[in-house]
C-alpha positions as a printed Julia matrix, in Angstrom:
115×3 Matrix{Float64}:
 21.13  -32.5    6.32
 17.67  -33.03   6.93
 15.22  -30.87   5.24
 14.91  -28.43   7.87
 18.73  -27.37   7.72
 18.37  -26.87   3.96
 15.28  -24.17   4.22
 17.02  -22.58   7.22
 20.43  -22.41   5.5
 18.32  -21.23   2.77
 15.97  -18.02   4.5
 19.06  -16.82   6.46
 20.42  -16.23   2.92
 18.14  -14.84   1.36
 17.6   -12.54   4.89
 21.36  -11.87   3.95
 20.46  -10.45   0.04
 18.04   -8.59   1.86
 20.53   -6.49   3.76
 21.79   -5.97   0.76
 19.5    -4.3   -1.09
 19.58   -1.57   1.47
 22.04    1.91   1.35
 23.77    0.82   4.32
 25.83   -1.35   4.85
 25.92   -5.15   6.62
 28.35   -4.19   8.89
 26.98   -0.75   9.57
 23.91   -2.6   10.43
 25.2    -4.23  12.55
 26.97   -2.26  15.22
 24.42    0.92  15.26
 21.98   -2.35  16.18
 24.68   -3.59  18.4
 24.75    1.15  19.95
 20.99    1.91  19.51
 19.71    1.79  23.53
 16.22    0.27  21.9
 17.31   -1.7   19.49
 20.46   -3.7   21.26
 17.34   -4.81  24.02
 15.57   -6.67  21.07
 18.73   -7.9   19.42
 19.52   -9.81  22.43
 16.18  -10.55  24.06
 15.07  -12.51  20.55
 17.9   -14.21  20.6
 18.2   -15.13  24.97
 14.93  -14.74  25.16
 12.49  -11.62  26.18
 11.72  -10.78  29.9
  8.43  -10.62  32.16
  7.81   -7.55  32.45
  9.0    -5.1   29.23
  9.39   -1.39  28.42
  7.08    1.05  26.94
  9.67    1.23  23.34
  9.73   -2.43  23.73
  6.72   -3.32  23.25
  6.21   -3.34  19.67
  9.28   -5.89  19.27
  8.16   -7.72  21.47
  4.52   -7.44  20.37
  5.85   -9.59  16.45
  9.17  -10.97  18.39
  6.95  -14.19  17.13
  8.51  -13.13  14.34
 11.81  -11.89  14.61
 14.37  -13.59  14.14
 18.81  -12.61  13.63
 21.23  -13.1   10.48
 24.14  -11.66  10.77
 24.16   -9.69  13.73
 20.48   -7.37  13.0
 17.14   -8.45  13.71
 14.39   -9.08  10.67
 10.92   -9.3   10.93
 10.17  -12.02   8.45
 12.26  -10.18   5.14
 12.28   -6.73   6.56
 15.6    -5.34   7.76
 15.14   -3.32  11.12
 16.58   -0.51  10.27
 18.37    2.22  13.74
 16.67    4.95  14.68
 20.13    6.5   13.66
 20.15    5.79   9.59
 16.79    5.52   9.75
 17.05    8.81   7.35
 19.74    7.44   5.08
 17.74    4.95   4.03
 14.75    7.16   3.74
 16.79    9.25   1.02
 18.17    6.71  -0.97
 14.78    5.98  -1.46
 13.06    9.38  -2.52
 15.9     9.95  -4.76
 14.56    7.31  -6.65
 12.2     9.38  -8.04
  9.41    5.98  -8.44
  6.22    8.42  -7.02
  4.76    9.01  -3.31
  2.83    5.4   -3.52
  5.06    2.79  -4.94
  7.65    3.88  -2.99
  5.85    2.99   0.78
  5.34   -0.11  -1.54
  9.73   -1.1   -2.3
  9.77    0.2    1.88
  7.45   -1.74   3.41
  9.22   -4.62   2.3
 12.53   -4.71   2.94
 12.88   -2.74   6.3
 10.35   -2.38   9.22
 10.89    0.78  11.33
């Protein structure tokens, strides 16, 4: 294997480990992302290319499109998992129950999830 293939493999393993930290499963993320009206388009456009005209709800994702990738059919923004709207409350509740304080909770949330 060449160095770029090894780096891509290491990156994929790291990204999957980020998903594993969340209070939702990878399967849940995949299913809800696929069924979310906005994120299903982001998933498709990230995989196959973005159209010339972008709907307003897609612009935050389009503006970061060069930073988005797909790992295990989940959308990643760098090392952050893009959490679908339907799962956000559960992720937030889990962060709140950790009792780490507001500032630390925000830092942890920003390091693992986007949106």
